[in-house]
C-alpha positions as protocol buffer text, in pm:
chain_id: "A"
residue {
  index: 1
  type: MET
  ca { x: -15 y: 6 z: 2 }
}
residue {
  index: 2
  type: ASN
  ca { x: 176 y: 321 z: -151 }
}
residue {
  index: 3
  type: LEU
  ca { x: 9 y: 645 z: 89 }
}
residue {
  index: 4
  type: THR
  ca { x: 118 y: 937 z: 145 }
}
residue {
  index: 5
  type: TYR
  ca { x: 276 y: 1110 z: 433 }
}
residue {
  index: 6
  type: PHE
  ca { x: -65 y: 1257 z: 528 }
}
residue {
  index: 7
  type: GLN
  ca { x: -275 y: 973 z: 484 }
}
residue {
  index: 8
  type: SER
  ca { x: -41 y: 726 z: 708 }
}
residue {
  index: 9
  type: TRP
  ca { x: -53 y: 982 z: 910 }
}
residue {
  index: 10
  type: ALA
  ca { x: -444 y: 1017 z: 890 }
}
residue {
  index: 11
  type: LEU
  ca { x: -488 y: 669 z: 931 }
}
residue {
  index: 12
  type: ALA
  ca { x: -249 y: 692 z: 1269 }
}
residue {
  index: 13
  type: PHE
  ca { x: -493 y: 919 z: 1397 }
}
residue {
  index: 14
  type: ALA
  ca { x: -820 y: 772 z: 1284 }
}
residue {
  index: 15
  type: LEU
  ca { x: -619 y: 394 z: 1493 }
}
residue {
  index: 16
  type: THR
  ca { x: -512 y: 579 z: 1778 }
}
residue {
  index: 17
  type: GLN
  ca { x: -860 y: 736 z: 1839 }
}
residue {
  index: 18
  type: LEU
  ca { x: -1064 y: 405 z: 1796 }
}
residue {
  index: 19
  type: VAL
  ca { x: -793 y: 256 z: 2032 }
}
residue {
  index: 20
  type: GLU
  ca { x: -743 y: 508 z: 2297 }
}
residue {
  index: 21
  type: MET
  ca { x: -1098 y: 715 z: 2364 }
}
residue {
  index: 22
  type: PRO
  ca { x: -1240 y: 387 z: 2482 }
}
residue {
  index: 23
  type: VAL
  ca { x: -890 y: 356 z: 2695 }
}
residue {
  index: 24
  type: TYR
  ca { x: -966 y: 699 z: 2853 }
}
residue {
  index: 25
  type: ARG
  ca { x: -1371 y: 718 z: 2851 }
}
residue {
  index: 26
  type: THR
  ca { x: -1342 y: 386 z: 3110 }
}
residue {
  index: 27
  type: LEU
  ca { x: -1028 y: 411 z: 3344 }
}
residue {
  index: 28
  type: ALA
  ca { x: -999 y: 795 z: 3370 }
}
residue {
  index: 29
  type: PRO
  ca { x: -1324 y: 838 z: 3328 }
}
residue {
  index: 30
  type: VAL
  ca { x: -1343 y: 1176 z: 3135 }
}
residue {
  index: 31
  type: SER
  ca { x: -1601 y: 1283 z: 2819 }
}
residue {
  index: 32
  type: TRP
  ca { x: -1574 y: 1166 z: 2463 }
}
residue {
  index: 33
  type: ARG
  ca { x: -1469 y: 1495 z: 2337 }
}
residue {
  index: 34
  type: ARG
  ca { x: -1190 y: 1554 z: 2642 }
}
residue {
  index: 35
  type: ALA
  ca { x: -1095 y: 1183 z: 2564 }
}
residue {
  index: 36
  type: PHE
  ca { x: -1057 y: 1289 z: 2202 }
}
residue {
  index: 37
  type: SER
  ca { x: -824 y: 1579 z: 2254 }
}
residue {
  index: 38
  type: LEU
  ca { x: -585 y: 1394 z: 2413 }
}
residue {
  index: 39
  type: SER
  ca { x: -426 y: 1223 z: 2120 }
}
residue {
  index: 40
  type: LEU
  ca { x: -554 y: 1514 z: 1915 }
}
residue {
  index: 41
  type: ALA
  ca { x: -266 y: 1755 z: 2132 }
}
residue {
  index: 42
  type: THR
  ca { x: 19 y: 1506 z: 2110 }
}
residue {
  index: 43
  type: HIS
  ca { x: -61 y: 1277 z: 1756 }
}
residue {
  index: 44
  type: PRO
  ca { x: 63 y: 1588 z: 1507 }
}
residue {
  index: 45
  type: VAL
  ca { x: 392 y: 1661 z: 1748 }
}
residue {
  index: 46
  type: VAL
  ca { x: 463 y: 1248 z: 1707 }
}
residue {
  index: 47
  type: TRP
  ca { x: 411 y: 1252 z: 1377 }
}
residue {
  index: 48
  type: TYR
  ca { x: 542 y: 1570 z: 1228 }
}
residue {
  index: 49
  type: VAL
  ca { x: 822 y: 1720 z: 1496 }
}
residue {
  index: 50
  type: VAL
  ca { x: 974 y: 1403 z: 1660 }
}
residue {
  index: 51
  type: PRO
  ca { x: 1092 y: 1255 z: 1378 }
}
residue {
  index: 52
  type: PRO
  ca { x: 1237 y: 1563 z: 1146 }
}
residue {
  index: 53
  type: LEU
  ca { x: 1451 y: 1635 z: 1491 }
}
residue {
  index: 54
  type: CYS
  ca { x: 1558 y: 1276 z: 1571 }
}
residue {
  index: 55
  type: GLU
  ca { x: 1670 y: 1236 z: 1211 }
}
residue {
  index: 56
  type: ARG
  ca { x: 1822 y: 1560 z: 1225 }
}
residue {
  index: 57
  type: ALA
  ca { x: 1981 y: 1409 z: 1556 }
}
residue {
  index: 58
  type: GLY
  ca { x: 2061 y: 1106 z: 1369 }
}
residue {
  index: 59
  type: LEU
  ca { x: 1848 y: 882 z: 1581 }
}
residue {
  index: 60
  type: SER
  ca { x: 1720 y: 531 z: 1438 }
}
residue {
  index: 61
  type: TRP
  ca { x: 1331 y: 379 z: 1448 }
}
residue {
  index: 62
  type: GLY
  ca { x: 1340 y: 260 z: 1769 }
}
residue {
  index: 63
  type: PRO
  ca { x: 1465 y: 576 z: 1997 }
}
residue {
  index: 64
  type: THR
  ca { x: 1297 y: 824 z: 1746 }
}
residue {
  index: 65
  type: LEU
  ca { x: 961 y: 545 z: 1840 }
}
residue {
  index: 66
  type: TRP
  ca { x: 1056 y: 543 z: 2236 }
}
residue {
  index: 67
  type: LEU
  ca { x: 1089 y: 972 z: 2245 }
}
residue {
  index: 68
  type: ALA
  ca { x: 762 y: 1014 z: 2055 }
}
residue {
  index: 69
  type: GLU
  ca { x: 584 y: 764 z: 2251 }
}
residue {
  index: 70
  type: GLY
  ca { x: 732 y: 938 z: 2590 }
}
residue {
  index: 71
  type: PHE
  ca { x: 628 y: 1281 z: 2484 }
}
residue {
  index: 72
  type: ALA
  ca { x: 266 y: 1157 z: 2437 }
}
residue {
  index: 73
  type: TYR
  ca { x: 233 y: 982 z: 2766 }
}
residue {
  index: 74
  type: LEU
  ca { x: 334 y: 1273 z: 2953 }
}
residue {
  index: 75
  type: VAL
  ca { x: 154 y: 1518 z: 2795 }
}
residue {
  index: 76
  type: GLU
  ca { x: -121 y: 1325 z: 2756 }
}
residue {
  index: 77
  type: ALA
  ca { x: -108 y: 1223 z: 3155 }
}
residue {
  index: 78
  type: ALA
  ca { x: -84 y: 1625 z: 3193 }
}
residue {
  index: 79
  type: LEU
  ca { x: -389 y: 1709 z: 3031 }
}
residue {
  index: 80
  type: LEU
  ca { x: -525 y: 1453 z: 3254 }
}
residue {
  index: 81
  type: ARG
  ca { x: -458 y: 1630 z: 3586 }
}
residue {
  index: 82
  type: ALA
  ca { x: -542 y: 1904 z: 3391 }
}
residue {
  index: 83
  type: TYR
  ca { x: -924 y: 1790 z: 3396 }
}
residue {
  index: 84
  type: GLY
  ca { x: -933 y: 1651 z: 3749 }
}
residue {
  index: 85
  type: VAL
  ca { x: -757 y: 1313 z: 3759 }
}
residue {
  index: 86
  type: SER
  ca { x: -535 y: 1259 z: 4038 }
}
residue {
  index: 87
  type: TRP
  ca { x: -181 y: 1195 z: 3903 }
}
residue {
  index: 88
  type: LEU
  ca { x: -112 y: 875 z: 3977 }
}
residue {
  index: 89
  type: ARG
  ca { x: -447 y: 793 z: 3753 }
}
residue {
  index: 90
  type: ALA
  ca { x: -353 y: 1025 z: 3452 }
}
residue {
  index: 91
  type: VAL
  ca { x: 11 y: 852 z: 3410 }
}
residue {
  index: 92
  type: ALA
  ca { x: -118 y: 512 z: 3449 }
}
residue {
  index: 93
  type: VAL
  ca { x: -405 y: 544 z: 3197 }
}
residue {
  index: 94
  type: SER
  ca { x: -220 y: 793 z: 2957 }
}
residue {
  index: 95
  type: CYS
  ca { x: 68 y: 472 z: 3018 }
}
residue {
  index: 96
  type: ALA
  ca { x: -206 y: 198 z: 2909 }
}
residue {
  index: 97
  type: ALA
  ca { x: -432 y: 392 z: 2620 }
}
residue {
  index: 98
  type: ASN
  ca { x: -121 y: 487 z: 2485 }
}
residue {
  index: 99
  type: THR
  ca { x: 73 y: 149 z: 2480 }
}
residue {
  index: 100
  type: ALA
  ca { x: -245 y: -4 z: 2329 }
}
residue {
  index: 101
  type: SER
  ca { x: -238 y: 150 z: 2011 }
}
residue {
  index: 102
  type: ALA
  ca { x: 191 y: 179 z: 2001 }
}
residue {
  index: 103
  type: VAL
  ca { x: 123 y: -198 z: 2032 }
}
residue {
  index: 104
  type: VAL
  ca { x: -176 y: -179 z: 1739 }
}
residue {
  index: 105
  type: GLY
  ca { x: -22 y: 42 z: 1503 }
}
residue {
  index: 106
  type: GLU
  ca { x: 311 y: -168 z: 1550 }
}
residue {
  index: 107
  type: LEU
  ca { x: 122 y: -492 z: 1472 }
}
residue {
  index: 108
  type: ILE
  ca { x: -89 y: -357 z: 1164 }
}
residue {
  index: 109
  type: ARG
  ca { x: 244 y: -175 z: 1056 }
}
residue {
  index: 110
  type: ALA
  ca { x: 434 y: -520 z: 1046 }
}
residue {
  index: 111
  type: ARG
  ca { x: 119 y: -698 z: 905 }
}
residue {
  index: 112
  type: TRP
  ca { x: 11 y: -462 z: 626 }
}
residue {
  index: 113
  type: GLY
  ca { x: 294 y: -234 z: 617 }
}
residue {
  index: 114
  type: VAL
  ca { x: 117 y: 120 z: 717 }
}
residue {
  index: 115
  type: PRO
  ca { x: 64 y: 339 z: 861 }
}
């Protein structure tokens, strides 16, 4: 499958929302709007800012993935805290949601080569 970078991002963003929103709604719990806002705040940075910076720094895919996911974990936990969720719960739920979507994304990438 040959997708443009934007198409790959859009597919990954949709998959991320499908995986993460129910996790946030169930475990945080926050509204659907707030659940959507969490990845909305981090996903474009993870795709459009972190990779070019890591590439310029000479980092391979593995460290780039760890830095991108670490950014998402921390920012989404901070947003959950701003939404009134305790720090401990915010960190745990952010880790659960982001790990789930990262695993699903990597499985899809391994099987179909996208996003």
